[in-house]
C-alpha positions as CSV (number, residue, x, y, z in Angstrom):
1,M,162.8,56.1,-181.1
2,S,164.0,52.3,-180.1
3,E,164.5,53.9,-176.2
4,A,161.7,54.2,-174.7
5,K,161.3,57.0,-171.7
6,E,159.0,56.8,-169.4
7,V,158.3,58.1,-166.0
8,V,155.9,57.4,-163.0
9,H,154.5,60.7,-161.6
10,P,155.5,59.9,-157.9
11,L,151.9,61.2,-156.5
12,T,149.3,60.0,-159.1
13,R,151.1,56.7,-160.1
14,Q,150.2,58.1,-163.7
15,V,153.0,56.9,-166.0
16,Y,154.3,59.5,-168.6
17,R,155.7,58.0,-171.7
18,L,157.6,59.2,-174.9
19,T,155.6,58.0,-177.8
20,D,157.6,57.8,-181.7
21,D,156.1,61.0,-182.6
22,G,157.1,63.2,-179.7
23,L,154.3,63.8,-178.1
24,V,153.9,62.2,-174.8
25,E,151.3,59.5,-173.5
26,V,150.2,59.7,-169.9
27,Y,148.7,56.4,-169.0
28,D,146.8,56.0,-165.5
29,P,146.2,52.2,-164.4
30,E,144.1,53.4,-162.0
31,T,141.6,53.7,-164.7
32,G,143.2,52.6,-167.8
33,R,142.7,55.9,-168.8
34,R,145.4,57.7,-171.5
35,G,145.7,60.7,-173.0
36,I,148.0,62.5,-175.4
37,F,150.0,65.2,-174.7
38,D,152.8,68.0,-176.0
39,E,155.4,68.8,-173.8
40,H,153.8,71.9,-172.8
41,A,150.8,69.7,-170.9
42,R,149.1,70.7,-173.6
43,W,146.3,68.1,-174.2
44,Q,146.2,66.5,-177.7
45,S,143.5,63.4,-177.6
46,G,142.6,61.2,-175.1
47,E,140.3,60.2,-172.2
48,L,142.8,62.2,-170.0
49,R,142.7,65.5,-169.9
50,H,145.3,67.2,-167.7
51,A,148.7,66.2,-166.8
52,D,151.5,67.0,-164.7
53,M,153.7,70.1,-166.4
54,Q,156.9,69.4,-165.4
55,I,156.3,65.7,-166.0
56,T,156.1,66.3,-169.4
57,G,158.3,69.0,-169.9
58,W,160.7,67.0,-168.7
59,V,159.5,63.6,-170.9
60,G,158.8,65.2,-174.2
61,R,161.8,67.7,-173.9
62,L,164.9,65.6,-172.7
63,A,163.9,63.5,-175.8
64,R,164.5,66.5,-178.0
65,R,167.7,67.5,-176.6
66,R,168.8,63.5,-177.3
67,T,168.5,63.9,-180.5
68,V,169.9,67.0,-181.5
69,T,173.1,66.2,-179.6
70,R,173.2,62.7,-181.6
71,E,172.9,64.5,-184.6
72,D,175.8,66.1,-183.4
73,E,178.2,63.9,-182.8
């Protein structure tokens, strides 16, 4: 994906970023820890084991919706 979608959590300041394979990477700049989650905030790998379900959903699902829309054009 050429457009990297990133969202900074307003409370925790963790960075939520869509990966090339459609998962969501969560990075905590305070601790340097990372975790990988699906769009339902289910942990896949990494040191971080918890993520905000609303933000992972928004980052993950919106990207998939954009892909479907582009293919339909």
